[in-house]
C-alpha positions as CSV (number, residue, x, y, z in Angstrom):
1,X,116.4,134.4,70.5
2,X,115.5,131.9,73.1
3,X,117.3,131.8,76.4
4,X,117.5,127.9,76.3
5,X,120.8,126.9,75.2
6,X,121.0,123.0,76.0
7,X,119.2,119.8,76.8
8,X,119.9,117.8,79.9
9,X,119.1,114.0,79.9
10,X,118.8,112.6,83.5
11,X,119.0,108.9,83.7
12,X,119.5,106.1,86.1
13,X,122.9,105.0,84.8
14,X,124.7,101.5,84.8
15,X,128.0,99.9,85.2
16,X,130.0,99.6,82.1
17,X,132.6,97.1,83.1
18,X,132.5,93.9,85.3
19,X,134.6,95.7,88.1
20,X,132.0,98.5,88.2
21,X,129.0,96.2,89.0
22,X,129.2,96.0,92.7
23,X,130.3,99.7,93.3
24,X,127.4,100.7,91.1
25,X,124.9,98.6,93.0
26,X,126.3,99.8,96.3
27,X,125.6,103.4,95.2
28,X,122.0,102.6,94.1
29,X,121.1,101.2,97.5
30,X,123.3,103.3,99.8
31,X,121.4,104.0,103.0
32,X,118.7,101.4,102.4
33,X,120.0,98.5,104.4
34,X,120.0,96.1,101.5
35,X,121.8,92.9,102.5
36,X,125.1,92.0,100.7
37,X,123.7,88.7,99.5
38,X,120.9,90.5,97.6
39,X,123.5,92.7,95.8
40,X,125.5,89.6,94.9
41,X,122.3,88.1,93.4
42,X,121.6,91.1,91.3
43,X,125.3,91.3,90.3
44,X,124.9,87.8,88.8
45,X,122.3,89.2,86.6
46,X,124.9,91.6,85.1
47,X,127.3,88.8,84.6
48,X,124.8,86.7,82.7
49,X,124.2,89.5,80.2
50,X,128.0,90.1,79.5
51,X,129.3,91.8,82.7
52,X,128.1,95.3,82.0
53,X,124.9,97.3,81.5
54,X,124.0,98.9,78.0
55,X,122.1,101.6,79.8
56,X,124.5,104.5,79.3
57,X,125.3,103.6,75.7
58,X,121.7,103.5,74.8
59,X,120.9,106.7,76.5
60,X,123.6,108.5,74.6
61,X,122.5,106.9,71.4
62,X,119.1,108.6,72.1
63,X,120.9,111.9,72.9
64,X,122.8,111.8,69.5
65,X,119.6,110.9,67.6
66,X,117.8,113.9,69.5
67,X,120.6,116.3,68.7
68,X,120.5,115.4,65.0
69,X,116.7,115.7,64.9
70,X,116.6,119.1,66.6
71,X,119.2,120.3,64.0
72,X,117.6,118.8,60.9
73,X,114.0,119.2,61.7
74,X,113.9,122.5,63.7
75,X,117.2,124.3,62.9
76,X,118.2,124.1,66.6
77,X,121.8,123.6,67.4
78,X,121.5,122.6,71.0
79,X,124.0,120.4,72.8
80,X,122.4,117.4,74.7
81,X,124.2,116.6,77.9
82,X,123.6,113.3,79.7
83,X,124.0,113.0,83.5
84,X,123.4,109.8,85.5
85,X,122.1,109.4,89.0
86,X,124.0,106.4,90.1
87,X,127.1,106.0,87.9
88,X,129.5,107.9,85.6
89,X,129.0,110.4,84.2
90,X,127.3,111.6,87.4
91,X,124.9,114.5,87.2
92,X,127.2,116.6,89.3
93,X,130.1,116.3,86.8
94,X,127.7,117.0,83.9
95,X,126.6,120.2,85.7
96,X,130.1,121.2,86.1
97,X,130.7,120.7,82.4
98,X,127.6,122.7,81.6
99,X,128.9,125.5,83.7
100,X,132.4,125.4,82.0
101,X,130.6,125.7,78.6
102,X,128.5,128.7,79.9
103,X,125.2,127.0,79.7
104,X,122.4,128.9,81.6
105,X,119.1,127.4,80.6
106,X,118.3,123.8,79.9
107,X,115.3,121.7,78.9
108,X,115.4,118.6,81.2
109,X,114.4,115.2,80.0
110,X,114.0,112.6,82.8
111,X,114.4,109.2,81.2
112,X,111.3,107.6,82.5
113,X,107.9,107.8,81.0
114,X,105.6,106.8,84.0
115,X,105.5,109.0,87.1
116,X,106.6,107.8,90.6
117,X,108.6,109.5,93.2
118,X,111.7,107.7,92.0
119,X,111.1,108.9,88.3
120,X,110.3,112.6,89.2
121,X,111.1,114.1,92.5
122,X,114.3,112.1,93.0
123,X,115.8,112.7,89.7
124,X,115.0,116.5,90.0
125,X,116.3,116.4,93.4
126,X,119.6,114.9,92.1
127,X,120.0,117.7,89.7
128,X,119.4,120.4,92.5
129,X,122.1,118.7,94.6
130,X,124.3,118.5,91.6
131,X,123.9,122.4,91.4
132,X,124.7,122.7,95.1
133,X,127.8,120.6,94.8
134,X,128.9,123.1,92.2
135,X,128.9,126.1,94.6
136,X,125.1,126.6,93.8
137,X,126.0,127.4,90.2
138,X,124.3,125.6,87.4
139,X,121.8,126.1,84.6
140,X,118.1,126.7,85.2
141,X,116.2,123.5,84.2
142,X,112.7,123.4,82.7
143,X,111.5,119.8,82.6
144,X,109.3,118.3,79.8
145,X,105.9,117.4,81.0
146,X,104.4,114.0,81.1
147,X,104.4,112.0,77.8
148,X,103.2,108.6,78.7
149,X,100.2,108.9,76.5
150,X,101.8,111.2,73.7
151,X,100.6,109.7,70.4
152,X,104.3,109.4,69.2
153,X,105.4,107.5,72.2
154,X,102.5,105.1,71.7
155,X,103.4,104.8,68.0
156,X,107.0,104.0,68.8
157,X,105.9,101.1,71.2
158,X,103.4,99.9,68.8
159,X,105.9,99.7,66.0
160,X,108.4,97.8,68.2
161,X,105.6,95.2,68.8
162,X,104.9,94.8,65.1
163,X,108.6,94.5,64.3
164,X,109.1,91.8,66.9
165,X,106.0,89.8,66.3
166,X,105.6,90.0,62.6
167,X,101.8,91.0,63.2
168,X,100.4,94.2,61.9
169,X,97.8,96.6,63.2
170,X,94.4,96.0,61.9
171,X,95.1,92.5,61.4
172,X,96.1,91.4,64.9
173,X,95.2,87.7,65.7
174,X,92.9,87.4,68.5
175,X,94.6,84.4,69.9
176,X,97.9,86.3,70.5
177,X,97.8,88.5,73.6
178,X,100.2,91.2,74.5
179,X,101.7,91.3,77.9
180,X,103.1,94.8,78.8
181,X,105.5,94.8,81.5
182,X,107.0,97.5,83.9
183,X,109.1,97.8,86.9
184,X,107.3,96.8,90.1
185,X,107.5,99.2,92.9
186,X,106.2,99.0,96.6
187,X,102.6,99.4,96.7
188,X,102.9,102.3,99.1
189,X,104.8,104.2,96.5
190,X,102.3,103.3,93.7
191,X,99.5,104.5,96.0
192,X,101.0,107.9,96.2
193,X,101.7,108.4,92.6
194,X,100.0,108.2,89.1
195,X,102.3,105.3,88.2
196,X,99.7,102.6,87.6
197,X,97.2,104.9,85.9
198,X,100.1,106.2,83.6
199,X,101.0,102.6,82.6
200,X,97.4,101.6,81.9
201,X,97.0,104.6,79.8
202,X,100.1,103.7,77.7
203,X,98.9,100.1,77.4
204,X,95.5,101.1,76.3
205,X,96.8,103.4,73.7
206,X,99.2,100.9,72.3
207,X,96.6,98.2,72.2
208,X,94.1,100.5,70.4
209,X,96.7,101.3,67.8
210,X,97.5,97.7,67.1
211,X,93.9,96.5,67.5
212,X,94.9,94.1,70.2
213,X,91.8,93.0,72.3
214,X,93.6,90.8,74.8
215,X,96.3,92.4,76.8
216,X,97.6,92.4,80.3
217,X,99.9,94.7,82.4
218,X,102.4,92.7,84.4
219,X,105.4,93.6,86.6
220,X,108.9,92.6,86.8
221,X,112.2,93.2,88.5
222,X,110.9,93.3,92.0
223,X,113.5,93.8,94.6
224,X,113.8,94.8,98.3
225,X,112.2,93.5,101.5
226,X,109.9,90.5,100.6
227,X,107.6,91.4,103.7
228,X,106.6,94.7,101.9
229,X,103.7,94.4,99.2
230,X,104.9,95.2,95.8
231,X,102.8,95.6,92.6
232,X,101.6,92.5,91.1
233,X,101.1,90.2,89.1
234,X,104.6,89.1,88.2
235,X,105.2,88.6,84.4
236,X,106.0,84.9,85.0
237,X,102.8,84.3,86.8
238,X,100.8,86.0,83.9
239,X,102.6,83.7,81.4
240,X,101.5,80.7,83.5
241,X,98.0,82.0,83.7
242,X,97.8,82.5,79.9
243,X,99.2,79.0,79.2
244,X,96.6,77.5,81.5
245,X,93.9,79.2,79.4
246,X,95.3,77.5,76.3
247,X,97.3,80.4,74.9
248,X,100.2,79.1,72.8
249,X,101.8,82.4,71.5
250,X,102.3,85.8,73.3
251,X,104.1,89.0,72.8
252,X,105.9,90.6,75.8
253,X,106.8,94.3,75.7
254,X,108.5,96.2,78.6
255,X,106.5,99.3,78.0
256,X,107.7,100.8,81.4
257,X,111.3,100.8,80.2
258,X,113.0,103.1,77.7
259,X,116.2,101.0,77.1
260,X,116.9,97.3,76.7
261,X,119.1,97.3,79.8
262,X,119.8,94.6,82.4
263,X,116.2,94.4,83.9
264,X,114.9,93.7,80.5
265,X,117.8,91.5,79.1
266,X,117.8,89.3,82.2
267,X,114.3,89.4,83.7
268,X,112.6,88.9,80.3
269,X,115.2,87.5,78.0
270,X,116.5,84.9,80.4
271,X,113.9,84.4,83.1
272,X,110.6,85.0,81.4
273,X,111.8,83.3,78.3
274,X,112.7,80.2,80.4
275,X,109.3,80.3,82.0
276,X,107.7,80.4,78.5
277,X,109.9,77.5,77.2
278,X,108.8,75.4,80.2
279,X,105.2,76.2,79.3
280,X,105.5,75.5,75.7
281,X,104.6,79.2,74.9
282,X,106.0,80.9,71.9
283,X,107.1,84.2,73.3
284,X,108.0,87.2,71.1
285,X,110.0,89.8,73.1
286,X,109.4,93.3,71.7
287,X,112.2,95.9,72.3
288,X,111.7,99.2,74.2
289,X,111.3,102.4,72.3
290,X,115.1,103.2,72.4
291,X,115.8,105.6,69.7
292,X,112.8,104.8,67.6
293,X,112.1,107.7,65.2
294,X,108.8,108.4,66.5
295,X,109.9,108.7,70.1
296,X,112.8,110.9,69.2
297,X,110.5,113.0,67.2
298,X,108.2,113.4,70.1
299,X,111.1,114.6,72.3
300,X,112.4,117.0,69.5
301,X,108.9,118.5,69.1
302,X,108.4,119.1,72.7
303,X,111.8,120.6,73.1
304,X,111.4,122.9,70.2
305,X,108.0,124.0,71.7
306,X,109.9,124.7,75.0
307,X,112.4,126.8,73.0
308,X,109.8,128.8,71.3
309,X,107.7,129.4,74.4
310,X,110.9,130.7,76.2
311,X,111.6,133.1,73.3
312,X,108.2,134.5,73.4
313,X,108.4,135.2,77.1
314,X,111.6,137.4,76.7
């Protein structure tokens, strides 16, 4: 029998009520000197989409789907815990719950497909700190390896694009480009990580599945000090460039995100869609992978392999 007895999702987190928005944002930027007016600007984004973030809800929907797939597809009855970096349920509380349940060894799933220091080291550091906060008691955590170019992850993204656009692989119209988007980060952070290379690999893989010949990688959700260089081009600038070239229809898909949360719902569904309207562009916005069966199958298969490997080592 394998020593692995649980799965731990580690996510960013999000506010679930209007009164949670500002405390959440203050938690996110603590120690970074972000001006109050910038927080109020971002808070407005949350209010524009209903006064809350669906992040936690969507992450736990993935967890439920994964637990079911592990049970039905692999005969594994593993509980899937979800801990967040910046809002309830915080990772420290989830580690405490795992300790109370006697969990000793977990497979860790960081809810980010593309690697930067914020999506790897900081998430793992938060888990380590959560264990420290529980008197240095907590499960050992073996994290899944990179999956930005996994065929099932690419398939889930491709299927989402087909669903949103109405176009099918093998018959993709040459006149309809796909704009993939990801969260912009400071260039200094990108230079020290495989973030851009990971994203480009994902984009190429999805485009190849669909038979898309014209595609771009753009960035969104830039924040922080305007004097610091961040990854470009911005998605709105790419839409303007495409319109100037005579493009009249475009598909936008946030491949750098796993959930349709505030940065997708506001930055794309509000701001980018308004840009497209002003340009006369027909814009199809494809969803993130979310709980698409191919994505859940990918996670389940990798976790089952980790369970088998752990059992063979004992």
